[in-house]
N, C-alpha and C positions, 0 to 999 in steps of 0.2 A: 616565534616561529622562525625556523631557519629559512634564509632567502630562497633556497632551492625549492622549498615547499610552499611558498607564498600563494601559489595558485591552486593548491590542493585542499584548502580549507573551505568551510569548516569540517572538522572531523572529530571523532571520539577517540580518546586514549583509554586503553584498558590495562589494568594491572591484573595479570592472570597467575594464579597459584597452581603449580603442578604437583599434586599430592604424590604421584608415582615417582617423582624426582626429589623426594625428601622435603617438599614444600617450597622448592625454588619458585621465585616469582619473576615473571617476564613482563615487560611493558611493550605495548604495540598498539597500532591503529585498529579500531573496531570497525569493520566494513559495514556498509549499509547507510541508512538514513541517519545523519548526525543529530537530528532533532527528536528522535524517538526516545521514549523512556526505556531504560535498560535496568531491570531489577538487579540488585546486588546478589552475586552468587549465580547469575545466569550461566548455563553451560555454553562453552564456546569450543571451537576447533581451530587449529592453526592452518593458515593458508600461506604458501610460499610464493613470492613474486621474484622471479629471476631477471636479472639485468645483465646482458652480455656485452658490457662495455669493453671494447678492445684493450684499453689500458688497465682497467681494474674491474673485472666482473664482480658482481655482488648479488646477494639475495636478501630480501626483506621478509620478515615474519609479520603477517597481519593476523587478525582474529575475526571470526564471524560467529554469530549466534547459531546454536544448534536448535532446530525446531523440535 
């Protein structure tokens, strides 16, 4: 775990395949309870987290399960 994220765990990491983008795969944090069982192939949606750092603004892509 990167030192900047040491207080963020535990968390789930998801590998998400985007069929509409030719099967591109993206890795990201799966939001929600990190202790729950997540079935392989469960539908997810992207959630963007914006950080307005004055020196270097950035955006993180997270995932959440679709009900």
